C-alpha positions, 0 to 999 in steps of 0.5 A, spaced: 269 569 345 263 564 347 260 560 346 253 564 345 253 572 344 247 576 346 246 583 349 248 580 356 250 572 357 255 567 354 256 560 354 259 558 359 257 553 365 251 555 371 255 560 377 253 557 384 249 561 388 254 566 393 255 566 400 252 570 405 255 576 405 258 576 413 262 581 413 261 588 411 264 590 405 271 593 403 274 588 407 278 581 405 275 575 408 281 569 409 277 564 404 282 562 400 279 565 393 280 571 396 288 570 398 289 575 391 285 580 393 289 581 400 295 581 396 294 585 392 299 591 393 296 599 394 296 604 388 293 611 388 288 613 383 289 615 378 292 607 376 296 605 371 298 598 371 300 592 367 302 585 368 301 577 366 295 574 368 297 569 373 292 567 378 286 562 377 282 563 384 276 567 383 270 567 380 266 572 378 259 573 381 253 571 377 252 579 378 254 586 378 250 593 379 252 594 372 253 589 366 257 591 360 257 583 356 254 582 350 259 575 350 257 573 356 260 574 364 265 567 363 269 568 367 272 561 367 280 563 367 287 565 369 286 573 372 290 578 376 288 583 381 289 591 381 287 595 388 286 601 387 286 607 393 284 613 394 278 613 391 273 619 393 266 616 395 261 618 390 266 619 385 265 617 377 271 613 375 273 609 369 276 603 367 280 601 361 283 595 359 288 594 354 290 586 352 292 583 345 288 578 347 280 578 349 280 579 356 274 582 360 275 585 368 271 586 373 271 592 379 268 588 386 269 592 393 271 586 397 272 578 398 267 574 402 265 568 399 268 561 397 269 562 390 271 570 391 267 576 392 259 576 392 254 578 388 253 584 393 260 588 392 261 587 384 260 594 382 261 592 374 262 587 369 265 590 362 266 585 356 263 588 351 268 586 346 271 580 341 277 586 341 283 587 346 281 593 350 275 594 355 272 600 358 267 602 363 265 606 369 263 605 377 262 610 382 266 609 389 262 607 394 270 605 399 277 608 398 279 602 395 276 597 390 279 591 386 280 591 379 280 583 376 283 582 370 281 575 367 278 571 362 273 566 359 276 560 358 280 555 363 287 556 359 291 562 358 290 565 352 298 566 348 299 573 351 297 574 357 299 581 359 295 587 359 295 594 361 289 597 366 288 605 368 284 608 372 281 615 372 277 620 375 271 621 370 273 627 366 266 628 362 259 624 362 257 628 355 261 630 349 257 637 350 261 638 355 268 638 351 272 644 347 272 644 340 280 642 340 277 635 343 270 634 342 268 627 343 268 625 351 270 618 351 271 613 356 270 619 360 275 624 357 275 629 353 278 627 345 279 628 338 275 622 336 273 614 340 272 611 333 273 614 325 266 615 325 269 622 328 274 624 324 270 627 318 276 629 313 277 625 308 284 626 308 286 623 316 280 619 316 281 614 321 282 613 328 288 612 331 286 609 338 292 609 342 291 617 342 285 618 340 287 623 333 284 622 327 290 621 322 291 617 315 289 612 313 293 606 312 295 603 305 300 597 306 296 592 301 301 590 295 296 592 291 289 595 292 283 600 290 282 607 288 279 609 294 285 608 299 287 610 304 282 614 304 276 609 305 279 606 311 275 611 315 268 613 313 270 620 311 273 617 305 267 612 303 264 612 296 257 613 297 253 609 293 246 609 289 241 603 289 243 599 284 250 601 284 257 595 285 264 599 288 270 593 286 276 594 292 281 590 295 283 588 301 288 585 305 290 584 312 295 589 314 295 590 318 289 585 320 285 590 323 284 594 316 278 596 313 274 600 306 268 603 307 262 604 302 256 608 303 249 609 301 243 614 303 237 613 305 231 617 303 225 614 304 222 611 311 220 603 308 225 602 303 229 595 304 236 595 302 240 588 301 247 589 301 252 584 298 259 582 298 262 578 292 269 576 291 273 569 289 276 564 291 276 561 299 279 567 303 275 569 308 271 577 308 266 579 312 261 584 311 258 590 317 254 595 317 252 600 322 250 608 321 252 614 321 253 615 329 258 609 328 252 603 332 253 596 328 247 594 324 248 588 321 253 582 320 255 578 315 261 572 317 260 566 315 256 566 307 260 567 301 258 572 298 257 576 304 248 579 305 246 584 309 239 585 308 236 592 313 229 594 314 225 601 316 231 604 315 230 612 318 233 616 313 240 618 313 247 616 311 250 608 313 255 604 312 258 598 309 265 596 312 269 591 308 274 586 312 278 580 311 279 575 316 285 573 318 290 569 323 296 572 321 298 579 317 297 578 309 298 584 305 296 582 299 290 584 296 284 580 294 278 583 290 271 584 291 265 587 288 260 591 294 252 592 291 247 596 294 240 594 292 234 599 294 227 596 294 221 600 296 216 599 301 212 603 307 214 605 314 213 600 320 207 600 324 209 597 331 217 593 333 213 587 331 215 589 324 222 590 325 223 584 329 221 580 322 228 581 319 233 577 323 237 573 318 243 578 319 239 584 321 240 586 329 234 588 332 232 595 333 226 595 338 221 601 337 217 603 331 219 610 331 215 615 325 215 609 321 222 608 322 225 602 327 230 605 331 234 602 338 230 603 344 234 608 349 231 604 355 237 608 359 237 603 365 231 605 366 226 599 363 223 594 369 222 587 370 217 586 363 219 592 359 221 591 353 229 592 351 234 590 345 240 591 350 242 590 357 243 597 357 237 598 357 235 594 363 234 597 370 240 595 375 241 587 376 237 586 370 238 583 363 236 583 357 235 576 352 236 580 346 241 575 342 243 577 335 239 574 330 233 571 333 226 571 332 220 574 335 225 579 338 219 584 339 216 579 344 221 575 346 226 581 349 225 583 355 228 585 361 227 579 367 232 578 374 238 572 375 236 566 376 239 560 379 233 555 377 226 555 374 224 556 381 226 563 381 223 565 374 216 563 377 214 570 379 214 572 371 210 566 369 209 559 368 213 561 360 218 564 363 226 558 365 232 560 368 238 559 362 242 554 364 247 556 358 251 563 361 256 565 367 250 569 370 244 565 367 237 569 367 231 568 366 227 567 359 220 565 356 220 557 352 222 556 346 218 554 340 223 553 336 230 553 334 229 560 330 229 562 338 236 560 341 241 565 342 247 564 336 255 564 335 258 570 332 265 565 332 263 558 331 262 555 324 255 554 323 251 548 318 250 547 313 246 554 309 245 557 315 248 564 317 250 562 324 251 556 329 245 556 334 242 553 339 237 548 339 230 549 341 228 543 346 220 544 344 218 539 351 222 543 357 222 551 352 230 549 353 235 552 348 240 547 348 247 546 345 
């Protein structure tokens, strides 16, 4: 992905200001950067299109009506355009991008600047995962829209193939679905969206090519007794505090995972989860709640370790994987240990921000437990947030992973090009310089407040690579 990991924003050069919009929406101007849109063949909805990244004329707008880009709004590389016709204004549509490489997409209604579409023409920008699938939703404002498939680096990926589906939304909540397909996922009713939706240990894995639950995949040459049931949460062994699970993991397929569970009964407890193994192969640890929300992760340490604090009572899961560039069926033994330490519940959001080394910030203290803020796009500028989805339209949340003082620093703020744009928020705000879509953040006072990178090798003894705080200016610098 990008150099910087955040709830909105990522590494990359700053974007020039959009040119004035002199043409009405849903039109394509004569700018050279717009030629890809002008030449795209019309395709009536529902659309299924496939292709290869080939063009590099467009630059993503600096802001869109909706953004789901926890890894950054970067779009420096090659792109392709899918024109969608027959849309009904006021109707919601979903876009699904599937690719082997880490691609992104955005949806626009026109193109009226020298670099491509203006911010006022951008309905949606999605770069939510580091995997090959991205999904987003937009409401049509006219009969035609354009889906631009893009890449975040200037050079093309090894595999440039992609597939795009655009279809009318069938559901917005699982309550609208039937017992046979109980989960509303990406606007469609399906059996499962993730393996957390699969409740049968004999079919614990969600096949995301069909969105159905099926058996685990036992392809390692040697494996533990939990296979293949523990390929999903439904087959996970449940550990008591102080207990360990001895497993085997391999990279066959490369997405092979083992799930191990533990139960939290008391509010205020601290749980330490440790993954240990011998040798130089690269194992990773991630922690989730019962809904599949990620709570913490450790990628670069040996052993890997995550400490979770102020959890609400319920069942939680550790996910163990091997990171490998190639398929490897040789199993490697590991030991996963969970340890509880008794404590008292949180009293404020400040308690939720204390542990940040490998724990993702959950910004609300509720009944003694730290839970995610449910802003649902309604939090105004200056309001507390812990993800970009909390903030109102065209606002961003500085919820970078694993940074200090998140309870006071994570607020919804406007986009910007210079510090002058941030002046209405006060002298303690500066405009970021390291993002594709820059926005206002509070000045840093230490390195611990600066964004981290999940994909970059950290320094010795550090869990994550991190930008550096220039205290004099209050800016985080690469």
